[in-house]
C-alpha positions in Angstrom: -45.3 106.1 41.0 -45.6 105.1 37.4 -48.4 102.7 36.6 -47.0 100.3 34.0 -49.8 97.9 32.9 -48.5 94.5 32.3 -48.2 93.4 28.7 -47.5 89.9 29.8 -49.7 87.0 29.4 -52.9 86.8 31.3 -52.3 83.7 33.2 -55.2 85.1 35.0 -57.7 83.3 32.9 -55.7 80.1 32.7 -55.3 80.0 36.4 -59.1 80.3 36.9 -60.1 77.5 34.6 -59.5 73.8 34.7 -58.3 72.2 31.5 -61.7 70.8 30.8 -63.4 74.1 31.4 -60.8 75.9 29.2 -61.5 73.4 26.3 -65.2 74.4 26.4 -64.8 78.0 27.1 -65.9 80.4 24.3 -64.3 83.8 23.8 -67.0 85.6 25.9 -66.3 83.4 28.9 -62.6 84.0 28.6 -63.2 87.7 28.5 -65.5 87.6 31.5 -62.8 85.8 33.5 -60.1 88.2 32.4 -62.2 91.2 33.2 -62.9 89.8 36.7 -59.2 89.8 37.4 -58.3 93.0 35.6 -60.9 95.4 36.8 -59.8 95.5 40.5 -56.3 96.6 39.2 -57.5 99.5 37.1 -57.3 103.1 38.3 -59.0 106.2 37.1 -56.4 106.7 34.3 -54.2 104.4 32.3 -55.2 100.8 31.4 -54.1 97.3 30.6 -53.5 95.2 27.5 -54.1 91.4 28.0 -53.3 88.4 25.8 -54.6 84.9 26.5 -53.4 81.9 24.5 -55.9 79.1 24.7 -56.8 76.1 22.6 -54.3 77.1 19.9 -55.5 80.6 19.5 -54.6 84.0 21.0 -57.2 86.4 22.3 -56.5 90.0 23.0 -58.5 92.2 25.5 -57.9 95.9 26.1 -59.0 98.1 29.0 -58.7 101.8 29.7 -56.9 104.7 28.0 -53.4 104.9 26.5 -53.6 108.7 26.9 -56.6 110.3 28.7 -56.0 113.8 27.4 -55.9 112.7 23.8 -58.7 110.2 24.4 -56.6 107.4 22.9 -57.7 103.9 24.0 -55.4 101.0 24.8 -54.9 98.6 21.9 -53.0 95.3 21.5 -50.3 97.3 19.7 -49.8 100.0 22.5 -46.3 100.0 23.8 -45.7 99.6 27.5 -42.6 100.0 29.6 -41.5 96.4 30.4 -39.7 97.6 33.5 -37.6 94.8 35.1 -38.5 92.3 32.3 -35.6 94.2 30.6 -33.3 92.2 32.9 -34.4 89.0 31.1 -33.2 90.4 27.8 -29.9 91.6 29.3 -29.3 88.2 30.8 -30.1 86.6 27.5 -27.6 88.9 25.8 -24.9 87.9 28.3 -25.8 84.2 27.9 -25.4 84.5 24.2 -22.0 86.1 24.5 -20.9 83.4 27.0 -22.0 80.7 24.6 -20.1 82.3 21.8 -16.9 82.5 23.9 -16.9 86.3 23.8 -17.1 86.8 27.6 -17.1 84.4 30.6 -19.4 84.5 33.7 -16.2 84.5 35.8 -14.9 87.7 34.2 -14.6 90.5 36.7 -16.8 93.5 35.6 -13.7 95.7 36.0 -12.2 93.9 33.0 -14.6 95.8 30.8 -15.6 98.8 32.9 -11.9 99.7 33.4 -12.5 102.7 35.6 -13.4 100.1 38.3 -9.9 98.8 38.4 -9.1 101.8 40.7 -11.8 100.7 43.1 -11.9 98.3 46.1 -14.3 95.4 46.6 -16.1 96.1 43.2 -13.0 94.5 41.6 -14.2 91.1 43.0 -17.6 91.3 41.3 -18.1 89.1 38.2 -20.5 89.3 35.3 -22.2 86.1 36.5 -22.9 87.6 39.9 -24.4 90.7 38.3 -26.8 88.6 36.2 -27.9 86.4 39.2 -28.3 89.2 41.8 -25.5 87.8 43.9 -23.0 90.7 43.5 -23.7 92.1 46.9 -24.7 95.5 45.4 -27.9 97.0 46.8 -31.1 97.5 44.8 -30.1 101.2 44.2 -27.0 103.2 45.0 -29.1 105.5 47.3 -29.5 102.6 49.7 -25.7 102.6 50.2 -25.2 106.3 50.2 -28.5 108.0 51.2 -26.9 111.4 51.3 -26.6 111.5 47.5 -29.2 113.8 45.9 -30.5 113.7 42.4 -30.0 111.1 39.6 -26.7 109.2 39.1 -24.8 110.3 36.0 -22.0 107.9 34.9 -19.2 109.7 36.8 -21.4 109.5 40.0 -22.1 105.8 39.4 -18.4 105.0 38.9 -17.5 107.0 42.0 -20.1 105.1 44.1 -18.9 101.7 42.8 -15.3 102.4 43.5 -16.1 103.5 47.0 -18.4 100.5 47.7 -17.3 98.2 50.5 -18.7 94.7 50.8 -19.7 93.4 54.3 -21.0 90.1 55.7 -24.5 90.9 54.4 -23.4 92.2 51.0 -20.6 89.9 49.8 -20.0 89.0 46.2 -21.2 85.5 45.5 -22.7 85.0 49.0 -26.2 86.4 49.1 -29.1 86.9 46.6 -30.0 90.6 46.8 -32.2 92.0 44.0 -30.2 94.7 42.4 -31.1 97.2 39.7 -27.7 98.6 40.3 -26.1 95.3 39.2 -28.0 95.1 36.0 -27.3 98.6 34.9 -23.6 97.8 35.6 -24.0 94.6 33.5 -25.5 96.7 30.7 -22.5 99.1 30.8 -20.1 96.2 30.8 -21.7 94.7 27.7 -21.6 98.0 25.9 -17.9 98.4 26.7 -17.1 94.8 25.6 -18.7 95.2 22.2 -18.1 99.0 21.8 -21.8 99.3 20.8 -24.7 101.2 22.5 -26.9 98.7 24.3 -30.0 99.5 22.2 -28.1 98.6 19.0 -26.5 95.6 20.6 -29.9 94.3 21.8 -31.5 94.9 18.4 -28.8 93.2 16.4 -28.3 90.2 18.7 -31.7 89.5 20.2 -34.6 91.4 18.8 -34.0 91.3 15.1 -33.1 87.5 15.0 -36.4 86.9 16.9 -38.4 89.1 14.6 -39.5 91.3 17.6 -40.0 94.5 15.5 -42.3 96.0 18.1 -40.0 95.4 21.1 -37.5 98.2 21.5 -35.0 100.0 23.8 -35.0 103.8 24.0 -32.2 105.5 22.2 -29.8 107.9 24.2 -30.6 111.6 24.1 -28.3 114.6 24.6 -29.1 114.7 28.4 -28.5 111.0 28.8 -32.2 110.1 29.3 -33.4 107.3 27.0 -36.2 108.2 24.7 -38.2 106.2 22.1 -37.8 107.0 18.5 -40.7 108.9 16.9 -42.6 106.0 15.4 -42.5 104.0 18.7 -43.1 107.0 20.9 -46.5 107.6 19.1 -47.5 104.1 20.2 -46.3 104.4 23.8 -48.8 104.7 26.6 -48.9 107.7 29.0 -47.8 106.8 32.5 -49.9 107.9 35.5 -49.5 107.8 39.2 -52.2 106.4 41.6 -53.8 109.9 41.7 -54.3 109.6 37.9 -51.8 112.4 37.2 -49.6 112.0 34.2 -45.9 111.1 34.9 -43.5 112.4 32.3 -44.1 112.0 28.6 -44.9 108.8 26.8 -41.7 106.9 26.1 -39.6 109.4 28.0 -38.2 107.5 31.0 -37.4 108.8 34.5 -35.3 107.1 37.2 -32.2 107.3 39.3 -29.8 106.3 36.5 -29.1 108.9 33.9 -26.6 108.1 31.2 -26.8 106.6 27.7 -27.9 103.0 27.8 -29.9 103.0 31.1 -33.3 102.8 29.4 -35.9 100.0 30.0 -37.5 98.2 27.1 -40.9 98.6 25.6 -43.2 96.1 23.9 -46.9 95.4 23.2 -49.3 92.6 24.0 -49.3 91.5 20.4 -45.5 91.5 20.2 -45.1 89.4 23.3 -47.4 86.7 21.9 -45.8 85.8 18.6 -47.1 82.3 17.6 -43.6 81.1 16.6 -42.0 81.6 20.0 -43.0 81.5 23.7 -44.4 84.7 25.1 -42.1 86.9 27.3 -44.1 85.9 30.3 -43.5 82.2 29.6 -39.8 82.9 29.2 -39.8 84.8 32.5 -41.6 82.0 34.3 -39.1 79.4 32.9 -36.1 81.6 34.0 -37.7 82.1 37.4 -38.0 78.3 37.9 -34.4 77.8 36.7 -33.2 80.5 39.1 -34.8 78.8 42.0 -32.8 75.6 41.2 -29.6 77.4 40.2 -27.5 79.9 42.2 -24.4 81.5 40.8 -21.4 80.6 42.8 -17.9 81.9 42.2 -15.3 79.2 41.5 -13.0 78.8 44.4 -9.9 79.5 42.2 -11.1 82.9 41.0 -10.3 84.9 44.1 
């Protein structure tokens, strides 16, 4: 299992201090509180980069090694795999396209991934349902077809989706089921809609306008696996399992989905705490609060 240290804000310290205490705390006290929370999470290999925003200033604390073999320590500019925080960026990309009238939440995903027009229940799934985990699709395809072996290439993924059958526990627009499958399908639909690789689309529409030059998606390789470009790969941390054994190469992703555009994003502690905008963690908390109040429901007229 890959250990991906969080590059998100250390609400750790803030949660441990009252406002009055925080106002008086010096940097050493903040570091003590952060270390108190971080150290129990560290393993023999790997590490963590932490950022704390307090009293109008940002403090960075780094623990452990980015690469044990090369004796490279974690820094505030080390790049970490953001894992499912990538979903926040994809949902933002979709929201922007909706606001600009380029797509609609009610659009069936088969409108853009046209191979799905030959399928069954997948034709009823909309972009809005994919983005809100209400498509009915399971977390991974293997949960639906456990007999499948190996990663899913795009033809495998399309075959699975076309054969997928909804039931009472997995009906589009009815239940909230956390779904990696749904977001990889959403990414594919956005690529098809704009005829642009998702990494380029994300960079042009979200990252560059925000000035997030150290936040990046892997670029496709010949075998379909996403891989960071050279200058970013040199800053990426080595992943380790809980036995402190290396997992893959830095910036070279592994997972059940294997076609161009299935990569997760990378960023650093410093990049996520730009003074001019809320940190990624704050955006995630805001979206989480909104999602608790809002559930995507298909309009009655769309069936």
